[in-house]
N, C-alpha and C positions, 0 to 999 in steps of 0.2 A: 559775337556767339554767349548766349545766354547758359549757364556752368547748368549743369543736372543736378535737381534733390532730390533730398526721400525723406519724406515727412513719418516718425515714429510716434505711437503711441506705446505707454506702459499701460499694461493691463495684468502684471501678474505681483504680489507684489515681493520685498524684497529679504522681510522679517523669513528667518531660518531659511537663509542661503548663501554660502560662502562669503568670504569677503569681497574676495575676488570679482563677483558678478555684482556686489553692490559697486563697487569701483569702476562697472565698465557703464552702470545704468549711471553713474554721475558725471562722466567721463560725457555718456551719447544726454547731456541735461537733464535726464530725468528721475528723480530721486521721490515722488510720488505718484499715485493710482491717477491715473488717464491723464498723466497729464501731456501733452504734446508736443514734439520740436520737431522742425523742418533742417535738415543740414545736407550741408554740401555729398554728395554722392558720390564719396571717393572707397578706395578699396582698405582703408584703414575703417572709414564707417560701417561698410559692409560687415566686415570682419566683427566691430564693436556687436551690431549687429546679431550676426550669425550665433554670436559666443551666449547671449542673453535675448536668444528668439521662442523658449517658453516664458519668457516676463514682458515682452513687448511685440507689439502688432507692427507690421506693415502700409499707414494709413492711404499711402498718396507717391508715386513717382514721376517728377515733371524733369 
């Protein structure tokens, strides 16, 4: 069975944000605008997305 994935795109700038949020974006593999990453859908990744929900958007859930 294939593992579930989630594709996220960065839509907000990390400038003038707390360092913790910037580090979370880097942890997701996003540190530049409009960059997309397909990640394994795990509780840890979901928590990171929730933490920076105002800076990212979920593009696809497969």
